[in-house]
C-alpha positions as CSV (number, residue, x, y, z in Angstrom):
1,M,15.9,20.6,-16.8
2,R,19.3,21.8,-15.6
3,Q,17.6,24.4,-13.5
4,F,15.3,21.9,-12.0
5,G,18.3,19.6,-11.3
6,K,20.1,22.4,-9.6
7,W,17.1,23.4,-7.4
8,F,16.5,19.7,-6.5
9,E,20.1,19.2,-5.5
10,E,19.9,22.3,-3.3
11,A,16.7,21.0,-1.6
12,V,18.5,17.7,-0.9
13,A,21.6,19.5,0.4
14,A,19.3,21.6,2.7
15,N,18.0,18.4,4.2
16,H,14.5,19.2,3.1
17,P,12.2,16.3,4.2
18,E,11.2,14.3,1.2
19,P,12.6,16.7,-1.5
20,N,11.2,14.3,-4.1
21,A,7.6,14.7,-2.9
22,L,5.3,16.4,-5.4
23,T,1.7,17.0,-5.8
24,L,0.4,15.2,-8.9
25,S,-2.8,16.9,-10.4
26,T,-5.0,15.0,-12.8
27,V,-8.5,15.5,-14.2
28,S,-11.4,13.0,-14.1
29,A,-13.5,12.0,-17.1
30,D,-16.1,14.5,-15.9
31,G,-13.6,17.4,-15.7
32,R,-13.0,17.4,-11.9
33,P,-9.5,18.1,-10.8
34,S,-7.8,15.7,-8.3
35,A,-4.5,16.1,-6.5
36,R,-2.3,13.8,-4.3
37,I,1.3,13.5,-3.2
38,V,3.6,11.0,-5.0
39,L,7.3,10.6,-5.1
40,L,9.6,11.6,-8.0
41,K,11.7,8.5,-8.6
42,G,13.9,9.9,-11.4
43,I,14.3,12.0,-14.5
44,E,15.2,10.0,-17.6
45,N,15.2,11.4,-21.2
46,K,14.2,14.7,-19.7
47,K,11.0,13.2,-18.3
48,F,9.8,13.1,-14.7
49,I,9.1,9.6,-13.5
50,F,6.9,8.2,-10.7
51,Y,5.3,4.8,-10.1
52,T,1.8,3.7,-9.0
53,N,-1.0,1.2,-9.5
54,Y,-2.4,1.7,-13.0
55,Q,-5.9,0.8,-11.6
56,S,-5.8,3.6,-9.0
57,Q,-7.8,6.7,-9.5
58,K,-4.7,8.6,-10.7
59,G,-3.7,5.8,-13.0
60,K,-7.2,5.6,-14.6
61,E,-7.3,9.4,-14.9
62,L,-3.9,9.6,-16.5
63,D,-4.8,6.8,-19.0
64,N,-8.0,8.7,-19.9
65,N,-6.5,12.2,-20.0
66,P,-2.7,12.3,-20.2
67,A,-2.5,16.0,-19.4
68,C,-1.2,16.5,-15.8
69,A,0.6,18.9,-13.5
70,L,3.4,18.3,-10.9
71,T,4.1,20.8,-8.1
72,F,7.2,20.7,-6.0
73,F,7.3,22.9,-2.9
74,W,10.4,23.4,-0.7
75,P,9.2,26.0,1.9
76,A,12.5,26.2,3.7
77,L,14.1,27.5,0.5
78,E,11.0,29.5,-0.4
79,R,10.9,27.7,-3.7
80,Q,8.2,26.1,-5.8
81,V,8.4,24.4,-9.2
82,R,5.3,23.8,-11.3
83,V,5.4,21.4,-14.3
84,E,2.7,21.0,-16.9
85,G,3.0,18.1,-19.3
86,I,1.8,15.0,-21.0
87,V,2.2,11.6,-19.3
88,G,2.8,8.2,-20.8
89,R,3.5,4.8,-19.3
90,C,7.1,3.7,-18.7
91,S,8.3,0.6,-20.5
92,E,7.6,-2.7,-18.8
93,E,11.3,-3.3,-18.5
94,T,11.8,0.1,-16.7
95,S,8.9,-0.6,-14.4
96,L,10.1,-4.1,-13.6
97,T,13.6,-3.0,-12.8
98,Y,12.3,-0.3,-10.4
99,F,9.7,-2.6,-8.8
100,Q,12.3,-5.2,-8.0
101,S,14.6,-2.6,-6.5
102,R,12.0,-1.7,-3.9
103,P,12.0,-3.1,-0.4
104,Y,10.4,-6.5,-0.2
105,E,7.5,-5.2,2.0
106,S,6.8,-2.5,-0.6
107,Q,6.7,-5.2,-3.3
108,I,4.2,-7.2,-1.2
109,G,2.2,-4.1,-0.6
110,A,1.8,-3.4,-4.3
111,W,0.4,-6.9,-4.8
112,A,-1.8,-6.8,-1.7
113,S,-3.6,-3.4,-2.3
114,P,-6.3,-3.0,-4.8
115,Q,-5.5,0.7,-4.6
116,S,-8.4,3.3,-4.6
117,T,-11.1,0.6,-4.3
118,V,-13.5,0.3,-1.4
119,I,-12.7,-2.5,1.0
120,A,-14.7,-3.8,4.0
121,N,-11.9,-3.5,6.5
122,R,-8.1,-3.6,7.1
123,N,-8.2,-7.3,7.8
124,I,-8.6,-7.9,4.1
125,L,-5.3,-6.3,3.4
126,E,-3.5,-8.0,6.2
127,E,-4.8,-11.4,5.1
128,R,-3.6,-10.7,1.5
129,V,-0.2,-9.8,2.9
130,R,0.0,-13.0,4.9
131,Q,-1.0,-15.0,1.8
132,L,1.6,-13.2,-0.3
133,H,4.3,-13.8,2.3
134,K,3.5,-17.5,2.1
135,K,3.4,-17.6,-1.7
136,Y,6.7,-15.8,-2.2
137,E,8.5,-17.2,0.8
138,G,12.3,-17.2,0.3
139,K,12.2,-14.8,-2.6
140,E,13.7,-11.3,-2.5
141,K,12.4,-10.1,-5.9
142,L,8.8,-10.6,-6.8
143,P,7.3,-10.5,-10.2
144,K,5.7,-7.1,-11.0
145,P,1.9,-7.0,-10.9
146,K,0.6,-6.2,-14.3
147,Q,-1.5,-3.3,-12.8
148,W,1.6,-1.6,-11.4
149,G,4.2,0.5,-13.2
150,G,5.7,3.9,-14.0
151,F,4.5,7.0,-15.6
152,E,6.8,9.5,-17.3
153,V,5.8,13.2,-17.7
154,D,7.1,15.0,-20.7
155,P,7.1,18.6,-19.6
156,L,5.6,21.3,-21.8
157,K,5.9,24.1,-19.3
158,I,8.0,24.5,-16.2
159,E,7.7,27.5,-13.8
160,F,10.3,28.3,-11.2
161,W,9.0,30.4,-8.3
162,Q,11.4,32.0,-5.8
163,G,9.9,33.7,-2.8
164,R,10.9,37.2,-1.6
165,P,10.1,38.9,1.7
166,S,8.6,41.9,-0.3
167,R,6.1,39.5,-2.0
168,L,7.7,40.6,-5.3
169,H,8.6,37.0,-6.0
170,D,10.7,35.8,-8.9
171,R,8.7,33.7,-11.5
172,I,10.5,32.4,-14.5
173,V,8.6,30.2,-16.9
174,F,10.0,27.9,-19.6
175,T,7.5,26.9,-22.3
176,K,8.2,24.3,-25.0
177,I,7.0,25.4,-28.4
178,D,7.7,23.3,-31.4
179,G,10.4,21.4,-29.4
180,Q,12.2,24.6,-28.4
181,W,12.2,26.1,-24.9
182,Q,11.2,29.8,-24.6
183,I,11.9,31.7,-21.3
184,H,9.8,34.5,-19.8
185,R,9.6,36.3,-16.6
186,L,6.1,36.5,-15.0
187,A,4.9,39.2,-12.7
188,P,4.4,37.9,-9.2
C-alpha cells in the first residue's frame, strides 16, 4: 500500500489528469466481464474505496460476485497498477459522510438517476432534477438515497508495471497469502 501511495502521489505531482480514475472490472452472473471507469475516493484500512449506485450494473454484479479488479493507468509516467481483490460495502455512516460532502448537484444527480436502467428520454431525468430541487430547496446536504453508497476493495494481489523503452518492462507483484504479502518479479 505504501508503494501505491508513492506512485499515486507522483501521478498527482505530475499533473496527470484524473489520477484517481481507474477501470473497475466485474463479472456478470453469467460469467461475462464488464469494465468501466470510476474514481478512487480514498484508501481506508488498506482498502480502495469508490462510490456508486448499488442498483447499477456494477453494483448488482459486485453484490452477486465480490471478486473484482481495479486498473490504474498513468501513461505520462509509463505506469500501471493492477489490483485484484474482494469487495464489500462501506458502512452507512461512511457512505453518508461522503455523500453529503459531494457538491449539491451531484447529490441531486444521485437521487435523480436510476443508473443503468433504460429510460425513454433525457426529459425524464431533467424533470426528476426539477422536482428534487423543489423538494430540497434551501438545503445544502441531502439525505443519502438507500441505493447509493461506497464499496471498499480488500486487495489480494497488486501488480506494479513500469514501462521501459526496450519493452523489458518492470513488473513487481505483491500477493497476499494467509494475511502476509509476498513479492515477486514477473517477466514482461
